[in-house]
C-alpha positions in Angstrom: 142.8 162.7 61.4 139.9 160.3 61.6 140.8 156.7 61.9 138.4 154.1 60.6 138.6 151.2 63.0 138.5 148.9 60.1 142.1 149.9 59.3 143.3 149.3 62.8 145.3 146.2 63.4 144.0 143.8 66.1 147.2 144.3 67.9 146.7 148.0 67.7 144.2 147.8 70.5 146.8 146.6 73.0 148.2 149.7 74.8 151.6 148.0 75.2 151.9 147.6 71.4 151.2 151.3 70.6 154.0 153.1 68.7 154.6 156.8 69.6 153.3 159.2 67.0 156.1 160.5 64.8 153.8 162.4 62.5 152.5 165.9 62.4 149.8 167.3 64.6 146.0 167.2 64.0 144.7 167.1 60.5 141.3 167.7 59.1 138.8 165.0 59.8 138.2 162.5 57.1 135.5 159.8 56.7 138.1 157.1 56.5 141.7 156.4 57.6 144.4 158.3 55.8 148.0 157.2 55.5 150.8 159.8 55.9 154.3 159.5 54.6 157.0 158.6 57.0 160.6 157.4 56.4 160.9 153.7 56.2 163.7 153.7 58.6 161.5 154.9 61.4 160.4 151.3 62.0 162.9 148.9 63.5 162.9 146.0 61.1 165.4 144.0 62.9 163.0 142.7 65.5 161.6 139.8 63.6 160.9 136.2 64.1 164.0 134.1 64.6 164.5 132.1 61.5 164.2 128.4 61.7 166.9 126.3 60.3 165.8 125.2 56.9 165.2 121.5 56.3 168.0 119.6 54.5 167.8 119.9 50.8 167.0 116.8 48.9 169.6 115.9 46.3 168.5 116.4 42.8 167.1 113.2 41.4 166.7 111.5 44.8 163.1 110.4 45.6 162.0 112.1 48.8 160.5 109.6 51.3 157.1 111.3 51.7 154.7 108.8 53.1 151.4 108.5 51.3 148.7 109.7 53.6 145.1 108.5 52.9 142.7 111.4 53.4 143.1 115.2 53.6 146.5 116.4 54.3 147.0 118.7 57.3 148.0 122.3 56.7 151.7 122.7 56.0 154.2 124.4 58.2 156.2 127.4 57.0 159.9 128.1 57.1 161.9 131.2 56.4 163.4 131.6 52.9 167.0 133.0 53.0 166.6 135.0 49.8 169.5 136.8 48.2 169.7 140.6 48.2 172.5 142.1 46.1 171.6 145.6 47.4 169.6 146.6 50.4 167.0 148.4 48.3 166.3 145.2 46.3 164.4 143.9 49.3 160.9 145.0 50.0 161.8 145.6 53.7 159.2 145.7 56.5 155.7 146.4 55.3 152.1 145.4 55.6 148.9 146.0 53.6 150.7 145.1 50.3 149.9 142.5 47.7 151.9 139.5 46.5 151.0 138.1 43.1 152.4 135.0 41.3 153.3 135.5 37.7 153.9 132.5 35.4 157.0 131.9 33.4 157.4 133.6 30.0 158.6 131.5 27.1 160.2 128.1 27.0 163.0 127.2 29.5 166.3 127.3 27.8 165.1 129.4 24.9 166.3 133.0 24.4 164.2 135.5 26.4 162.9 133.0 28.9 161.8 134.5 32.2 161.1 132.2 35.1 158.1 132.3 37.5 158.1 135.4 39.8 156.4 136.9 42.8 155.4 140.6 42.3 155.1 142.6 45.5 153.4 146.0 45.1 152.6 148.9 47.5 151.8 148.6 51.2 152.6 150.6 54.3 156.2 150.7 55.3 155.9 152.3 58.7 153.5 152.8 61.6 152.6 156.4 62.4 151.5 155.8 66.0 148.4 156.1 68.1 145.2 157.9 67.3 141.7 158.1 68.6 138.5 157.7 66.8 138.2 161.5 66.4 141.2 161.7 64.3 143.4 163.5 66.8 146.8 161.7 67.4 146.9 160.5 70.9 149.6 159.7 73.4 151.2 156.4 73.6 149.2 153.9 75.3 145.9 154.6 73.6 144.5 152.1 71.2 145.1 152.5 67.5 148.2 152.2 65.4 147.9 153.9 62.0 149.7 152.7 58.9 152.1 155.2 57.3 154.6 155.4 54.5 152.4 154.2 51.8 154.4 153.3 48.7 154.0 152.4 45.0 157.3 150.6 44.6 157.5 147.2 42.9 159.7 144.3 44.0 160.2 141.0 42.3 161.2 137.6 43.7 162.7 135.2 41.1 161.8 131.7 42.2 164.6 130.2 40.0 167.4 132.3 41.4 166.0 132.8 44.9 166.7 136.5 44.5 164.8 139.7 45.3 165.1 142.8 43.1 163.5 146.1 42.8 162.1 146.9 39.4 161.2 150.3 38.0 158.6 149.9 35.2 158.3 152.5 32.6 155.0 154.4 32.3 152.9 156.2 34.8 152.7 154.2 38.1 149.6 154.0 40.4 149.5 156.3 43.4 151.0 155.0 46.7 148.5 152.9 48.4 147.8 150.0 50.9 144.9 147.7 51.5 144.4 147.4 47.7 143.9 144.3 45.6 145.9 142.7 42.9 145.6 139.6 40.7 147.4 138.1 37.7 146.0 138.0 34.2 148.6 136.0 32.5 151.9 137.9 32.8 150.1 141.1 33.8 149.3 142.2 37.3 146.1 144.1 37.7 145.9 146.5 40.6 142.8 148.3 41.9 141.5 150.3 44.9 143.2 150.8 48.3 143.9 153.8 50.4 146.7 156.3 50.3 148.1 159.4 51.9 145.2 161.5 50.4 142.4 159.1 51.1 140.8 156.4 49.0 142.6 155.6 45.8 140.7 156.0 42.5 138.9 153.0 41.1 141.0 152.8 38.0 142.6 149.5 36.9 146.3 149.7 36.7 148.2 147.0 34.8 151.8 146.0 35.2 152.8 144.3 32.0 155.7 141.8 32.7 155.7 140.1 29.4 158.7 141.9 28.0 162.1 142.2 29.6 161.3 145.8 30.6 158.0 146.0 32.7 155.6 148.7 31.8 152.6 150.4 33.6 149.3 150.9 31.8 146.0 152.2 32.9 143.0 150.2 31.5 140.1 152.3 30.2 136.8 150.9 31.6 133.4 152.2 30.4 130.5 153.0 32.6 130.1 152.8 36.4 132.2 150.4 38.4 132.9 149.3 42.0 134.1 152.8 42.9 136.9 153.7 45.3 137.2 151.2 48.1 139.7 149.4 50.3 139.8 146.1 52.2 138.0 144.3 49.3 139.0 141.2 47.3 139.7 140.7 43.6 140.4 137.5 41.7 140.4 136.3 38.1 137.7 133.6 37.8 137.8 131.0 35.0 140.8 132.8 33.4 138.3 135.3 32.2 136.2 137.2 34.7 137.8 139.8 36.9 135.7 139.8 40.1 135.7 142.5 42.8 133.7 141.9 46.0 133.0 143.7 49.2 135.4 146.0 51.1 134.7 149.5 52.5 133.9 152.6 50.5 134.8 154.9 53.4 131.3 154.8 54.9 130.4 151.2 55.5 131.4 147.6 54.6 130.0 146.3 51.3 128.7 143.0 49.9 128.4 143.9 46.2 129.8 141.8 43.5 131.3 143.3 40.3 132.6 141.4 37.2 134.6 142.5 34.2 134.7 140.2 31.3 138.3 140.4 30.0 137.2 138.7 26.7 134.6 141.4 25.9 135.6 144.8 24.5 135.1 147.6 25.3 135.8 146.7 29.0 133.0 147.5 31.4 132.1 146.5 34.9 128.9 144.7 35.5 127.2 144.5 38.9 126.1 140.9 39.6 123.2 139.7 41.6 124.2 136.1 42.4 121.6 133.7 43.6 121.9 131.8 46.9 123.1 132.8 50.3 126.2 135.0 50.0 128.5 136.6 52.5 127.3 139.5 54.6 128.7 143.0 54.1 132.3 142.7 55.2 135.9 143.9 54.6 139.3 142.3 55.0 138.2 139.0 53.7 140.2 137.0 51.2 139.3 135.4 48.0 141.1 133.0 45.6 139.9 131.3 42.4 140.2 127.6 41.8 141.5 126.5 38.4 138.0 125.2 37.4 136.3 128.6 37.8 135.1 128.4 41.5 135.9 131.6 43.5 136.1 131.0 47.3 135.7 133.9 49.7 136.5 133.3 53.4 136.7 135.2 56.6 136.5 139.0 56.9 135.0 141.5 59.4 131.3 142.5 59.3 129.7 145.9 59.9 129.7 145.2 63.7 133.5 144.5 63.6 132.9 140.8 64.3 135.4 138.5 62.6 133.8 135.9 60.3 134.6 132.2 59.9 132.3 131.2 57.0 133.6 130.5 53.5 131.4 131.0 50.4 131.9 129.7 46.9 130.8 131.7 43.8 130.4 129.9 40.5 129.0 130.7 37.1 126.4 128.3 35.6 126.3 127.4 31.9 123.2 129.5 31.5 125.0 132.6 32.7 123.7 132.7 36.2 126.1 133.3 39.1 125.3 131.6 42.4 126.7 131.7 46.0 127.0 128.5 48.1 128.2 128.1 51.6 131.4 126.0 51.6 131.3 122.8 53.6 133.5 122.0 56.7 134.1 123.7 60.0 136.6 126.6 60.0 139.1 126.4 62.9 138.8 130.1 63.6 137.1 133.3 62.4 139.7 135.8 61.1 140.3 138.9 59.0 143.3 140.7 57.6 144.6 137.2 56.7 145.8 135.7 53.4 144.5 132.8 51.3 145.5 131.2 48.0 144.5 128.0 46.1 146.9 125.1 45.3 144.8 122.8 43.2 141.6 122.2 45.2 143.1 123.2 48.6 142.7 126.8 49.8 145.6 127.7 52.1 144.7 130.3 54.7 147.3 131.9 57.0 147.4 134.3 59.9 144.7 136.9 60.6 143.3 138.9 63.4 140.4 138.3 65.8 139.9 141.8 67.2 140.6 143.1 70.7 144.3 142.8 70.3 144.3 139.1 69.5 145.7 137.1 66.6 144.7 133.8 65.2 147.3 131.5 66.8 148.4 128.0 67.7 147.7 125.3 65.1 144.8 127.4 63.7 147.1 130.1 62.5 147.5 128.0 59.3 144.5 126.2 57.9 143.5 124.5 54.7 140.0 124.2 53.2 140.1 121.0 51.1 137.3 121.7 48.7 137.4 118.2 47.2 137.0 116.5 50.6 134.7 119.2 52.1 136.8 119.6 55.3 139.0 122.2 57.0 142.4 121.1 58.4 144.8 122.9 60.6 148.4 121.9 61.2 147.4 119.0 63.4 144.2 117.3 62.1 140.9 117.6 60.4 138.9 120.4 62.2 135.6 119.2 63.6 134.7 122.2 65.8 135.7 125.9 66.0 138.7 126.5 68.2 138.3 130.2 68.8 138.9 131.2 72.4 140.7 128.0 73.3 144.1 129.6 73.3 145.5 132.6 75.1 147.3 135.5 73.5 150.7 133.9 74.0 149.7 130.2 73.5 151.8 130.0 70.4 155.0 131.1 71.9 156.3 127.6 72.5 156.1 126.7 68.8 158.4 128.7 66.6 156.9 127.3 63.4 153.5 128.4 64.4 154.8 131.8 65.6 156.0 132.5 62.1 152.5 132.6 60.8 151.0 134.6 63.7 150.6 137.8 61.8 148.0 139.9 59.9 148.0 142.3 57.0 150.5 140.1 55.1 150.2 138.7 51.6 150.4 135.3 50.1 150.8 133.7 46.6 151.4 130.3 45.2 153.6 128.9 42.4 153.0 125.3 41.7 152.7 123.5 45.0 154.7 126.2 46.9 152.9 128.8 49.0 154.8 132.0 49.8 154.0 134.6 52.5 155.6 138.0 52.9 155.6 140.7 55.6 152.7 141.7 57.7 152.2 143.0 61.2 152.7 141.3 64.6 152.6 143.0 68.0 153.2 146.5 66.6 156.2 145.3 64.5 156.3 145.3 60.8 157.8 142.1 59.3 160.1 141.6 56.4 160.5 137.9 56.1 159.6 135.6 53.2 158.1 132.3 54.2 157.5 129.2 52.2 155.5 126.0 52.6 154.9 123.0 50.3 151.5 121.6 49.8 152.3 117.9 50.2 148.9 116.8 48.7 150.1 118.4 45.4 153.7 117.5 45.9 152.9 113.8 45.8 152.2 114.1 42.1 155.4 116.0 41.3 158.7 114.6 40.2 161.7 114.0 42.5 163.5 117.0 41.0 160.6 119.2 41.8 160.8 118.1 45.4 164.5 118.8 45.5 164.1 122.3 44.1 161.2 123.0 46.5 163.3 122.0 49.5 166.2 124.0 48.1 164.1 127.1 48.1 164.3 127.1 51.9 168.0 126.5 52.1 170.8 129.1 51.9 171.7 128.5 48.3 174.4 130.4 46.4 173.5 132.9 43.8 172.3 131.4 40.5 169.7 128.9 39.4 168.4 126.4 41.9 169.6 122.9 41.3 167.2 120.8 39.2 163.9 122.3 38.1 162.5 125.2 40.0 160.4 124.4 43.0 157.1 123.8 41.4 155.7 121.3 38.9 154.5 122.7 35.6 152.4 120.9 33.0 155.5 119.3 31.4 156.7 118.0 34.7 153.3 116.5 35.6 152.9 114.8 32.2 156.0 112.7 32.8 154.5 111.2 35.9 152.3 108.7 34.2 155.2 107.4 32.1 157.4 106.9 35.2 154.7 105.3 37.3 154.8 101.5 37.6 152.2 99.3 36.0 148.9 99.3 37.9 149.8 102.3 40.1 147.4 105.2 40.3 148.5 108.8 40.6 146.5 112.0 40.8 145.6 113.6 37.5 147.1 116.7 36.1 145.9 120.0 37.4 145.3 122.9 35.0 148.6 124.5 34.4 149.1 128.1 35.4 148.5 130.3 32.4 151.5 130.9 30.2 151.6 134.1 28.3 153.1 135.7 25.3 152.9 139.3 24.0 150.5 141.4 25.9 150.2 145.2 26.2 147.2 147.0 27.4 144.9 144.2 26.2 143.9 142.1 29.2 141.8 139.7 27.2 142.6 136.1 28.1 142.7 135.3 24.4 146.2 136.8 24.5 147.1 134.9 27.6 148.7 132.0 25.7 152.2 131.0 24.9 153.8 132.1 21.7 153.4 129.4 19.1 150.7 127.0 20.2 147.5 128.7 21.3 144.6 127.0 23.1 141.0 127.6 22.1 139.4 129.9 24.7 136.2 128.2 25.9 135.8 130.4 29.0 134.2 129.3 32.2 131.9 126.8 30.6 134.9 124.7 29.5 136.5 125.0 32.9 133.3 124.0 34.7 132.9 121.0 32.5 136.4 120.0 33.4 136.0 120.6 37.1 135.7 116.9 38.0 139.1 116.4 36.5 140.5 119.3 38.5 139.2 118.4 42.0 141.6 116.7 44.3 141.0 113.2 45.7 137.9 112.8 47.8 139.0 112.1 51.3 139.8 108.6 52.3 139.3 109.3 55.9 136.5 111.1 57.8 135.4 113.3 54.9 132.3 114.5 56.9 134.9 115.4 59.5 132.7 115.3 62.5 134.1 114.2 65.8 133.3 111.1 67.7 132.4 112.1 71.2 133.6 109.6 73.8 133.2 110.5 77.5 133.2 114.1 76.7 136.4 113.9 74.7 136.7 114.5 71.0 138.4 111.8 69.0 140.0 113.3 66.0 139.9 111.6 62.6 142.3 108.7 62.1 145.2 109.4 59.8 146.7 106.0 59.3 148.3 105.4 56.0 146.9 102.8 53.7 149.3 100.1 54.6 149.1 100.4 58.4 147.2 97.9 60.6 143.7 98.6 61.7 142.9 99.0 65.4 141.8 95.4 65.4 145.3 94.4 64.5 144.5 93.1 61.0 146.2 94.4 57.9 144.1 96.4 55.5 142.9 94.4 52.4 144.5 95.8 49.3 142.2 95.5 46.3 144.6 95.0 43.5 145.6 92.6 40.8 147.3 89.6 42.3 150.5 90.0 40.3 150.9 93.7 41.0 154.0 94.3 43.1 153.7 96.3 46.3 156.1 99.0 47.3 156.3 101.1 50.3 158.0 104.0 48.5 155.5 104.6 45.7 151.8 105.5 45.4 149.4 102.7 46.4 149.2 100.2 43.5 145.7 100.7 42.2 142.3 100.5 43.9 142.3 100.3 47.7 139.5 99.8 50.2 140.1 102.2 53.0 140.5 100.4 56.4 137.8 102.6 58.0 134.2 103.2 57.1 132.3 106.4 58.0 129.2 105.7 60.1 126.3 108.0 61.1 125.0 107.3 64.6 121.5 105.9 64.7 120.5 108.1 67.6 118.4 111.1 66.6 118.8 112.9 70.0 121.2 113.1 72.9 124.9 113.7 72.8 125.5 111.3 69.9 122.6 112.4 67.8 123.8 113.2 64.2 127.4 112.4 65.1 129.7 110.6 62.6 132.2 107.9 63.5 134.9 106.0 61.9 135.0 102.2 62.4 137.5 99.7 61.2 136.0 97.6 58.4 137.2 94.5 60.3 135.0 95.5 63.2 131.7 95.1 61.3 130.3 92.0 63.0 127.5 91.7 60.5 129.7 91.7 57.4 129.1 88.4 55.6 125.4 88.3 56.4 123.4 89.0 53.3 119.7 89.3 53.0 118.1 87.9 49.7 114.9 89.0 48.1 113.5 88.5 45.9 103.4 98.0 28.3 100.7 98.8 26.3 101.8 101.3 23.6 98.1 102.2 22.9 97.6 103.9 26.3 94.7 106.3 25.9 95.5 108.9 28.6 95.0 112.4 27.2 98.1 114.6 27.3 96.9 118.2 27.8 99.7 119.9 25.9 97.9 123.1 25.5 97.3 123.5 29.2 101.0 123.1 30.1 102.0 126.0 32.3 105.8 125.6 32.0 108.3 124.8 29.4 109.8 121.3 29.2 113.2 122.5 30.3 111.8 123.9 33.6 110.3 120.6 34.8 113.7 119.2 36.0 114.2 122.5 38.0 110.7 122.2 39.4 111.4 118.6 40.5 114.8 119.5 42.1 113.4 122.5 43.9 110.5 120.5 45.3 112.2 117.2 46.2 115.9 117.9 46.7 115.7 118.8 50.4 118.3 116.7 52.1 117.6 118.2 55.6 114.1 119.4 55.3 112.2 116.7 53.3 109.3 115.1 55.0 106.8 112.5 53.6 103.9 114.4 52.1 100.7 114.4 54.2 98.7 114.1 51.0 99.7 111.1 48.9 98.7 112.8 45.6 101.9 113.2 43.6 102.9 116.8 42.8 103.5 116.2 39.0 100.8 115.2 36.5 101.4 112.5 33.8 102.1 115.1 31.2 105.0 116.6 33.1 106.3 113.1 33.9 106.1 112.2 30.2 108.1 115.4 29.3 110.7 114.5 31.9 111.0 111.0 30.6 111.3 112.2 27.0 114.3 114.4 28.0 115.9 111.7 30.0 115.4 109.1 27.3 117.2 111.2 24.8 120.2 111.3 27.1 120.1 107.6 27.9 119.8 106.6 24.2 122.9 108.6 23.4 125.0 106.8 26.1 126.7 103.5 25.6 125.6 100.3 27.3 128.7 100.4 29.5 129.4 104.0 30.7 133.0 105.2 30.8 133.4 107.3 34.0 136.1 109.0 35.9 136.9 109.4 39.6 136.1 111.0 42.0 132.6 109.5 42.2 130.0 108.4 44.7 128.3 105.1 44.2 124.8 104.2 45.5 123.3 100.8 45.9 119.6 99.7 45.9 117.2 102.5 47.1 113.9 100.7 46.6 111.7 103.8 47.0 113.1 104.7 50.4 113.4 108.4 49.5 114.1 109.4 53.1 117.3 107.3 53.1 118.4 109.0 49.9 117.9 112.4 51.5 119.8 111.3 54.6 122.7 110.1 52.5 122.7 113.5 50.6 122.5 115.3 53.9 125.4 113.5 55.6 127.7 113.0 52.6 126.9 115.8 50.1 124.2 116.4 47.6 124.2 116.8 43.8 123.5 120.5 43.6 125.4 123.7 43.1 125.1 124.2 46.8 126.5 120.7 47.3 129.4 118.9 45.6 128.2 118.3 42.0 130.9 120.6 40.7 133.7 118.2 41.6 132.3 114.7 42.1 130.1 112.5 40.0 127.2 110.3 41.2 126.5 106.8 40.1 123.4 104.8 41.0 123.3 101.0 40.5 119.6 100.4 39.9 116.6 99.2 41.9 115.1 102.7 42.3 111.5 101.5 42.7 109.5 98.9 44.5 109.1 97.8 48.2 109.4 101.4 49.6 106.8 104.1 50.1 108.2 106.7 47.7 109.3 105.1 44.5 107.9 108.0 42.5 109.9 110.6 44.4 113.0 108.5 44.0 112.9 107.8 40.3 111.6 111.2 39.4 114.3 113.1 41.3 117.0 110.9 39.8 115.7 111.5 36.3 115.5 115.3 36.9 119.1 115.3 38.2 120.2 113.3 35.1 118.6 115.9 32.8 120.1 118.8 34.8 123.5 117.3 35.3 123.8 114.9 32.3 127.6 114.6 32.6 127.7 114.2 36.3 124.8 112.0 37.4 124.7 108.4 36.0 122.0 105.7 36.3 122.3 102.1 35.3 119.6 99.4 35.3 118.6 97.0 38.1 116.4 94.0 38.0 113.4 96.0 39.3 113.6 98.4 36.4 111.4 96.0 34.4 107.6 96.1 34.0 107.0 92.4 34.8 108.9 92.9 38.2 107.7 96.3 39.4 104.1 95.4 38.5 104.3 92.9 41.4 106.4 94.6 44.0 104.8 98.0 44.5 105.7 100.5 41.8 102.5 100.0 39.7 100.3 100.0 42.8 102.0 103.3 44.0 101.4 105.0 40.6 97.7 104.1 40.7 97.3 104.9 44.3 98.9 108.4 44.0 97.9 109.4 40.5 94.6 107.7 39.9 94.0 104.6 37.8 94.1 106.1 34.3 97.0 108.5 34.8 98.8 106.1 37.2 98.8 103.2 34.7 99.9 105.5 31.9 102.8 106.9 34.0 103.9 103.4 35.0 104.0 102.3 31.3 105.9 105.5 30.3 108.6 105.1 33.0 109.0 101.4 32.2 109.6 102.2 28.5 112.3 104.6 29.7 113.8 101.8 31.9 114.5 99.8 28.7 117.0 102.5 27.6 119.0 102.6 30.8 122.7 101.8 30.5 123.6 98.4 31.9 127.0 98.8 33.6 129.7 101.5 34.3 133.5 101.3 34.0 135.4 103.7 36.2 139.0 104.6 35.3 139.1 101.3 33.4 139.8 99.6 36.7 136.4 99.2 38.4 133.3 97.8 36.9 129.9 98.6 38.4 126.8 96.6 37.7 123.6 95.7 39.5 123.7 91.9 39.8 126.9 90.1 38.8 128.8 88.1 36.2 126.9 84.8 36.6 128.0 82.0 34.4 128.0 83.7 31.0 129.8 87.0 31.3 133.6 86.7 30.8 134.4 90.0 29.0 133.1 93.5 29.2 132.5 93.5 25.5 129.6 91.0 26.0 127.8 93.8 28.0 128.7 96.5 25.5 127.2 94.4 22.7 123.7 94.4 24.3 121.5 96.6 22.1 119.0 98.9 23.8 116.1 99.4 24.2 115.9 95.9 25.7 113.2 94.3 27.7 113.8 91.7 30.4 111.9 88.9 28.5 113.8 89.7 25.2 117.1 89.8 26.9 119.7 87.1 26.6 121.3 85.0 29.4 123.9 87.8 29.6 121.3 90.3 30.7 119.8 87.9 33.2 123.2 87.2 34.7 124.0 90.9 34.8 120.8 91.9 36.6 120.0 88.8 38.7 123.1 86.7 39.7 124.7 86.8 43.1 128.0 85.8 44.7 128.1 82.5 46.6 127.8 82.4 50.4 131.4 83.1 51.1 134.9 82.9 49.7 135.0 79.2 50.5 132.3 78.3 48.0 133.8 78.4 44.5 132.4 77.7 41.1 128.8 78.1 40.0 125.9 77.1 42.2 122.1 77.2 41.8 120.5 80.5 43.0 117.6 80.4 45.4 116.0 83.3 43.5 114.8 80.9 40.8 115.6 78.2 38.2 118.2 79.2 35.6 119.9 81.7 37.9 123.2 81.0 39.5 125.6 82.2 42.2 129.3 82.6 41.3 132.3 82.0 43.5 135.5 84.0 44.1 137.3 82.1 41.4 134.9 83.5 38.8 135.5 87.0 40.2 139.3 86.7 39.9 139.0 85.2 36.4 136.8 88.0 35.2 139.1 90.7 36.7 142.1 89.1 35.1 140.4 88.7 31.7 139.5 92.4 31.7 142.4 94.0 33.6 140.2 95.1 36.4 140.8 95.5 40.1 137.3 95.7 41.6 133.7 94.8 40.9 131.0 96.9 42.7 127.5 95.5 42.6 124.2 95.9 44.4 121.1 93.7 44.3 121.4 92.1 47.7 120.6 93.5 51.1 123.6 93.3 53.4 123.5 94.1 57.1 126.2 96.7 57.1 125.3 98.3 53.8 128.4 96.9 52.2 130.1 93.6 52.1 133.5 92.3 50.7 133.8 89.2 48.7 136.6 87.4 46.8 139.3 88.8 49.2 138.0 92.3 48.6 137.8 92.2 44.8 134.0 92.4 44.9 131.9 94.7 47.0 128.1 94.4 47.4 126.5 97.8 48.2 123.0 98.4 49.5 121.8 102.0 50.3 118.3 101.5 51.8 118.1 101.0 55.5 115.8 98.5 57.4 114.8 96.9 54.1 111.1 96.1 53.9 110.8 97.3 57.5 112.2 94.1 58.9 115.9 93.6 57.9 117.2 96.3 60.3 120.2 96.7 58.0 122.4 99.8 57.6 122.6 101.6 54.3 125.9 102.6 52.7 127.5 104.4 49.7 131.0 104.1 48.4 133.1 107.3 47.8 135.8 106.7 45.3 138.5 109.3 45.4 140.6 110.4 42.6 143.4 108.4 44.2 141.1 105.3 43.8 140.8 104.8 47.5 137.3 103.5 48.3 135.6 104.8 51.5 132.4 103.2 52.7 130.0 105.7 54.3 127.1 104.4 56.3 123.8 105.4 57.8 121.9 103.4 60.4 118.1 102.8 60.4 116.1 105.5 62.1 114.4 104.4 65.4 110.6 104.0 65.2 108.6 107.1 65.3 107.2 108.1 68.7 103.7 108.4 67.4 101.7 105.2 66.8 99.4 104.5 63.8 96.5 105.2 66.1 97.7 108.8 66.6 98.8 109.2 63.0 95.9 108.1 60.9 97.4 109.6 57.7 100.5 107.5 58.1 98.5 104.4 58.9 96.5 104.8 55.7 99.7 105.5 53.7 101.5 102.4 55.0 98.7 100.0 54.6 99.1 99.0 51.0 102.8 98.6 51.2 102.6 96.5 54.4 100.1 94.2 52.7 102.3 93.9 49.7 105.4 93.0 51.7 103.3 90.6 53.8 102.1 88.8 50.6 105.6 88.9 49.0 108.0 88.9 52.0 111.7 89.2 51.5 113.7 86.0 51.6 115.1 85.2 55.0 118.6 86.3 56.0 121.4 84.4 54.3 122.2 81.1 55.9 118.6 80.3 56.8 116.6 77.8 54.8 114.6 79.0 51.8 110.9 79.1 52.3 109.0 76.7 50.1 107.1 78.5 47.3 108.6 81.8 48.3 106.6 84.4 46.6 109.5 86.8 46.6 111.5 84.6 44.3 111.8 84.7 40.5 110.5 81.1 40.4 107.1 82.2 41.9 107.0 85.2 39.5 
C-alpha cells in the first residue's frame, strides 16, 4: 500500500514512535494513502495528557476580576474539560483527522424545542495501522511512517449547555467513512466534503447534516458542473455567510492552490473556480482556514510541494465589484506549521498545535498562537511575536509546562462558540488523543457579562449533569446588548460583534436566506453588507506595539510592554487619563472613556546598521521635546481646453490609476522627471468625483473608531509613504478593511510633492469614500497656497496654462472640504482650534459650504488658524503671533469647550511640534504634525495617532531621514528640483521655534500676507 508522505504525521518519522502493523499484508499500490479498517480498541486511549485541575468556577453573578490589558491579548492557555459521558459509546474516543464544527442554538431559550449551541464531531481515524515505507509495503517496527486506520463516519455531539457528549444517528444516507476531510457550518447545517477513506479518495459530493430539527438528517447536495474534485488535506469555510470556499489540498498527485466558490444564495448550486488577484499562498496541503464575521477568509500555515512547513498567512476578500483578492496578512508568525487547527473569535484567529516535519511538533509557547487581525500582530502565550521562533526549542522543550503540553499535538480539530475555543483529539508521539480542551478569548470576554464569565469557567469544572449555572459559556447578541446599559456613564466598551447565525427550518436548501431565526428575518445583503460593516466588526487597534517589532538592545530583544492603562510609566509618572473631570475612576471596570496610552511607537531614524528600520516604544513622559512647538506661518473663466474626446480611460478608472502609480509605501521614489503623470483633464475628472462626495458630507463628519489620524503633511509625500509603510496603508493589501483614515488638512505647500499628496488622497477618498476622510486646513485656500508653494509647483510641473487651471480647480474643490470630525461623539478633530468664538459644535455644523476663506466668518478663521497658548500655565485668550485678529486659547477654554459639548479630547494639527505630537490642557488637547523636518530646518519628528475601538490613543512616530549621501553637485536633477522650494522657504521662512522672539515683518505670518 503506497503511503503519501503528506498523510504521515510528523511524529511518524521518529522510529521510537512507530506502532507495529496490525493490518494485513501488502496491498496493491495506490497513488495516495489508503486507510484500512481496524478495531478502535487496538489503540491504547488511556495514555493521554494528565488533566490539569480546572480553575475555580466564578459564582454566577459575580464580576470576575480580569484586569484590562491595553494592547493585544496573548494567546490563551487551554485546560481539560471534564465532559459527561452517560455511556462509553457517547464519547468520540481517541481519533485524529476528524472535524469539529460549531452549530448555533436553534430557537429561543426557554421556548419549546430550544436546542442549545453544539459542537459536531464527524469522521476521522480511530486507530494507527503501523509502519509503512514509501513503496506501500508495510514495514517492520522502527521504520518511519505511521498510517491512519479505522476511518469512520460516526457523528458525536457535545452540548455546551449540559457539558455532555452524545452519539447521534442521523436518518438518511451518511457519507462514506473518511479522514482529512473538511466541514463547515451553514446555519444549523454541517456541510462535509472530500477526505480520504479505506478505498482511497472520497467523492467530491457535498454532504449536509441538517440539525435544525430534533432528529438530525443526512442530505446530499446536488451541484451542477465541474467542481474541486476529490481531494484531502484542503480547507473549506463559509465566507460572508454566503460563499462556500474550498482551497488547496492534495488530489492524490500533488498539492494544489486553486480556489473554488459555491454561492449558497444562487440556485442551481454550482462551483465556480476563482482567479483571485494579488499574491496568494503556494500550492499546499494541511493548511487551515477560518472566516471572520465581516467576510474575510484567512488561510495560514500548511505544507508545500517540497514538504516544507509554511508560516505565512493570507487573507482572501471579495470586493464590491465582484473581484476576489489575496493579501498577505501582517505580523510575524511564531512558527511554521501544518496539520494544525485555527478558528476565529471576533477579529482574533486562534491557532493551535501543528507539525514541523522530521518528527517535530510545534511546541513551547508557540504551540498556541493568535493572529490579531485588528492590531496586525501575532501573539503566543507569552508576548507579541517579533521574530520567528522555529528551531529555538528542542523536541522535549515543552515537557516542563503541562499547559503547553496539552496543545502539543497535530491532526486535531478546533471550533469556537462565543469567546470559547474548543479542541478535540489529535495525535502526539504516536498516541491518539481523546481529550476535549477549552480556552477563553479574554479579549472577547472583556465585553461579556459576569454570568457569561461564570458559565465559561464552569465549562472547565467537574459539574453535575444538567444545565450549567447561569447562561452558557458564550455571549450571544442578547447578552452583548445589555452591556451598554450596565456600563457606567462615560465608560467605553467594545462594540457588538456579529452574532453567530441563528437558524430556523432548513432541509436540503443551503441558501443563507433560510439561515435566519423563525419569526424575525434579516434582509440578506451578502458580502457587500458585511464588508461595509467590517470597521464595526474589527477588534480594538492595539494600544501597545502594534507594529510589533523588537527593540534590540545589546543583542537582546526587548519584548513589547504590556502594562495596563493605570500603571506607572518607566519614568515613575502616572499615565495621564484623558477623561471628563467628573468621571469617576474604577479599577474594576473598563477604562472610563478616551485614554492616551503611556507609550508611543517610534521608528528609528537610522536607515542602516542593527537599528535600521527598528521600532521602539518610549514612554510619553520621556519625550524631552514635548512642549516645544514650531509656528509658521480663482478665475472661473479659465480657458484651458479639456480634451474630452482624447480621454483614454473612463472617469472611474482614474482613481485606480492614481493609486496604482502613487501608493507604494515601500517602493516610492521621487520622480526623476518633474512632469506630473496626470494631465489637467484627468485631474479635473478626479476633482469632479471627489467634489460630489464632499458635497454630500456634513461640515462635521460623524466617524467611528478604530481610526488613524494624520496631521499636517505639507507636500512631504515621502513622509506619507513612510507612515503607510510602518503603520499600515489604506489598501486591500493593507488595513483599509478594518480601520478608517482621517487627515486633518494642510496637504499642500512648503514640500516638494504637493501634487502627489493631494491627488493620492483624493483618489483614496473616491475609492474608499466611507473609510478615508479629509477635512480642511488653512493652506487649503487659494490666497494662502498661491504664496507658499502649491501654485508654483502646479506651474513648474504642468506648464503655465495647465498648471494654473489645475491649481484653480483643486482650490474650488477645497471650498467643499468638511471642516471638522467627531469620533464616537467623544473626540473632535479640527485643523486649528476653538479660538475665541467657538463654544459649541453646532457653530461649525452651521457653516455652509462651499466657503472661501475671505467669505468665512470669525468661526472659520478660529477653526483653521487659532493655536493653544504656550503652556498650561497661560490661560484665557492671548494675541496670536500669526497675525492681527487671531488668538491663542488657554487650557481653561479647552475644558470649557469639552464640558459644553460632552467631549473628552480635542485633536488638532496646524503647528509643527518637535515630537510629532504634543499634549495640552492636561491631556485634553493633542497637537499632531505628520511631516518630518518641516521646511528642511525644524528637525522634528512626524506622528500619527491610532485610536482603537477601546478609545485608547496610541501615538506612532517616524524620525527625519538623515541627509542623502550624494550632494547636489553629484545629483544635478535633485539640485534643480529643490531650487524653487528652497528659494520660497528662504523668502518666507517658518517662524522660529516656540519661545523665541517673533521676527519683525515675518513674511510667514498672516499679517504679512
